[in-house]
N, C-alpha and C positions, 0 to 999 in steps of 0.2 A: 798271230803272224804266220806267214808261210815259211816253215823251216826249210823247204826245198831251195829257197833262195840262198840259204847259208850252207847248204850241203851240195847235192848234185847240181843244183842250178846256180851255184856261186858264180857271179859274172866277171870276176877278176882273177888274175894270177894270185895264187894263195899267198905268196910272200911279196906282193907288190909294194907293201909298206913296211917291209922288214927293216928294223933299226929306227923306226919313227915312234915317237911318243905322242899320243893324242889326249887332249883334255876335252871331255864331252860334258857339257853342262845340261842340267835337266835330264839326267840319264836314267832316272828310276823307272820311267814308263814311257809309253808312246813312241814318238819319233826319236827322242833322245836315246831311249833304250835300244831301239833298232840300230841307230848310228853306232853306238858302242859295240854291239854285237858284230856289225858288218865290218867296222874298222879293225876289230880284233881278228876277224876271219881273214882279213887282207894282210895280217902280219904286224899291225901296230900294237904297241903296248898302250893300254888304255887306262887313264885316270878318269874314273866315272864320278861325276859330281852331282849331288842332289841333297835334299834335306833328309830323306828317309834312309836311315842306316840299314834297316831290314831289307828294303827293296834293293839297295846297292849291293849288299852282301850276296843276295840271290843272283843278281846280275853278274857279279864277278865270278861266281861259281859256274855260271853258264857260259862264259866267254871262252872262245877258242884260244889256246896258247896259255903261256904263263906270264907272271910278273905284273898282272893288272892290279889296280888299286881302287879302293873306294874312298871318296872324300866327301864327308858329310858337311854341307855348307849351305847357308841361307844367302842367296844372291842379293837379297835386299839389305843385308848387313855389309855395307861396303868396307868397313874397317876390317871385318873378318875376311872378306874377299882379298883385300890388299895383303894381309898377313899370309894367307894361304898361298897366293901365287908368288910372293916374294921368296918363299922357301923352296920353290920347285926347281928341279933340274930342267934342262932344256926341253921345252914343249915344241914340237914341230907342227902339230895340227891342233887347231882350236875350233870347236863347234859351239857357237853361242846359241843357246836354246833355253827357253823357260816357258812355263805355263802362261797362257794368255789371261787377260783380265775378264771379269764377268761380262756377259752380254747385256744389251739394253740400249735404248735411245741415247744418243750423245748428249742431248740437251738435259737429260736427267742426271748426268754425272757432275759432281762437284769437282772443283779444282783439287781438293784433297785426294780424291779418288784417282787422280793421275799419278800421284807420287810413288806409290808402291810398285805398280807395273813399270813405270819408267826407270825406277831404281834397279829392279831385277833384270830388266832387258837392256836398255840403252846404257845406263850408267855402269852396270856391272860389266857389260861387254867392253865398254871403253876402258874401264879400269884394268881388266884382264889383258886386253890387247896392248895397252901401254906397257904393262909389265913384261909381256912375253916377246914382243917384237925384237928387242935387242938380242935375245938368245937365238931367235929364229935367224936373224941376219948373220950372227956369228957362225951358226951352223951351216949356212948357205942355202937353207930352204925353210919355207913356212907356208902354211895354208890356213886361212881363216874362213869358216863357212857359217853364215847366220841363217837360222831357221825363222822365216818371217811369214808371209801370207800372200795369196793372190790379191788380197784387198789393197795391196800397194798399187796395183793397176786398175782394179775394179772394186771400189768400196762395197762391202757387204752390209746389207741392211741389218740393223739391230745389234751391231757390234762396233759402234762408233769409236769407243775408246781404243779398242784393239786396232781398228783401221788407222787411227791417228798415230799410235805407237809404231806400228809396222812401217808406215811411211817414213817416220823419223829414222828408224833403223836402216831403211834402204838408202836414204840420203846420206846418213853417216858413213855407210859402207862405200858408197860411190865416191864420196869426198876422200876417204882414206885410200881408195884404189889409186889415186893420183899422188899420194904422199909416201906410201910404204916403200921399203927397199925393193929393188928389182926382183929379188929372189922370194919375196913374200907376196902371195896373192890373197885377195879377199873377194868373196862372192856370196850371193844369197840364194837360198832355196825357198820357193814359194809353194808350199803344199796346198793342194785342193782338199776336197772332202776325204779325209783320211780316217781309217778305222781306229780311233783312239777314244780314251775316256773323255777328253776335252770335247770332241764332237758330240758324244752322247749327252754331256751336260748342256751344251748349246741347244740341242734338240729338245731336251726337257724344259729348258728355260723358255724357248719359243712356244712350246706346247702349253706351258702354264699361263703365258701372257695372252695367247690367242684362243685357247680352248681347243685347238686342233690336236688330234692324237699324234703321239710321237711318230708312229708309223707313217702317217700322212706327211709330216714334216720331212722325214727322210725321203719319201717318195718324190716330193716336190724337188728336193735337191737332186736326186738321181735323174729326174726328167731333163735336167740341164747338163748332164754329163755324158758325152758320147760313149764312154766305155761302159756306162750303165752299172757301175758298182763303186763301192768305196775302195780307196787306194790302201794297199797294205803298207804299214810303216816301213817295212824292209825295202819296198820299192823306192820310197823317198830316201832311205839310207844308202841305197845303191847310187843314187845321183850325188849324194854328199861324198861318198867314197871316191867316185870318179873325179870330182873336183879336187880331191886331195892327192891324186896320183902325181908322180913326177912328170908324166907326159901331159898334164893339164896346165903346165906353167904359163901358157899363153892365154889362158882364160882368166880374165881379171875384170872385176867391177860389174859382173852381170847379175841379173836376177832371173833364175831358171825356174820355170813353172813345172811342177809335178802334179798335175791337176786333172788328168784324164781327158783333157781337151775342153774343160768347162769354160774357160775364158774365151770371150769373143774378140778381144783385142789382139793385135799383132805384136 
């Protein structure tokens, strides 16, 4: 990641989120980790959630400011999720994020293979949101941001299960945007080709199926991206942080692409 975005290039007032507490799911790596770092840099106290205790501890040590916490939690275990969030103090910012399902043709997926991804994404997000919204409303402010995918608008070949799941998340969020209290917003971020372990695993999976070298797979992706490079996770995190600012309270129910211009749709 480009540390300049967190230091000299930090795009927000340093204390823009002072006094806010953020729960960031899937915070151990990739976009989730970048979101935790960026929100902390903006002044929020961050509760970083993931399964890996080691990765969470290193993240907390790296975050700007004090008072951050690590929460080891498997989002597929909804009973554990309910228990964890029921004991939390007021959370003002929720970032719903989790690793995507394996790639492959949708017709090759069994119904059973839908269950785990839907539990850790849609079901966990709904469970956490239900628990936290009353506290957000009582505090007078709340921001919910979901990390989904550009496949919501333009399905991506060979990740059919992920396309299906992300579309469900987008519809869930849009429906909630009409129901949440006036002081609580919900929005989606749609990342494009981002420099994460997840993208590397997808490239490797495509390479294995097609026999095409990983470098050629990546080149094919970049040929369709006007900025001609992978997106830094901190660039995505900057968009997340913007949606969490007090000044973004009129932005509600949108799906914002951070994709380097890849999508052709308006």
